[in-house]
C-alpha positions, 0 to 999 in steps of 0.5 A: 272172684269176688262175690260182693252181695248186697254190695251198694256202689260195690267199692270193695269190688273196684279194690278187690280188682286194683289190687288183685292180679287177674282178679274179678267180681260181681257185686249184687244188690236190689238198688239200681240208683246206688249201682248206678253210681259204682259204675261211674268209676267203672273197673273192666273186671267188675261185674255189677248185677241189679238182683235180690242178693238172697238169690245171687248165683254167681260161683267165688272164692269170696264172698263178701257182705259189709257194711251190716247188710247181713241184718237185711235178712230179719228171719232165721230161717232165711238166713239160713237159706242164704248162708247155705245158697253161699256154701254152695256158690264157694269154690273150693276153700273158699271163704264168706265173711260178712260184718255186725257189731255188738257188745254192751252198747248194741241196743242203746239208742244214741249219736256217735259224731265223725267229723271229716276234712274234704280236700276241698276244705270243707268239713262233713260231720258224719252222725250214726244214729241208733234210734230204735232198739228191741232186745226182744227181737233184735231189731234195730232202726239206724240212720246217717246223717252228714253236715257239710261246712265251710268256715264255719257256714252250713252249706248242706244238711242231709238229715236221713240220708240213709235208715236202715231196718235191721235184724242185729245177729249176735256173733253166736248166731252167725256162726251157729248158722254157718256152722248148719249149712255145712261151713267146716271152720267159723272165725272172728276178726277184728275189723281193725288189722293187728298189723300193716307190712311195709306195702301196705297189706294188713293182717288180722288174727281171729280173735280167741277170747271175749276180752279181746273186744271193746264195749262196743265192738265191729268184728267180722265173722268168717266162714271156711269150706 
């Protein structure tokens, strides 16, 4: 059983149930609109719940919080309360996973642009903007923008398609809070796999040295029961 908290469209829950034989998943999110988008691609073994993930109660083997959504929790006391609830929800040998970003560039404002080619030939330019960052509080404001063009003609622009106000938790802050609520082991993994086998399964090893990290990094922080 996968518990996907702050799940958005629950893409991971659907992928989990397709990839894991007998796999089931419960996705929880406060926004009914994005959950409806997830329901547009139904998978029988996925249950979507419109609720506050802070109060989620479904038991799970794995609880995953992706897309930096752990930053939706702004106060440390609330972070500890949420992690304690996750620890209680996990079945024996359960695992909690969340992602975060960090490094020397984590508190810089600026833009990152990436372009992708859509199947219909259109070009989609994605912009990630960090427009505010306060190193004294750890609070950041981020936005995502999209521009779609075909043959050099802009067909659509979506400015501020998504805007986020996050507490950017550092790796040691997250690991300390996990240990505080009773996780026996905490580890850090790069989001880029170390290897992929012939069947497309990705494998990663825990990071043990900060030299393995780039100036700006994205990692998964893991707590094991």
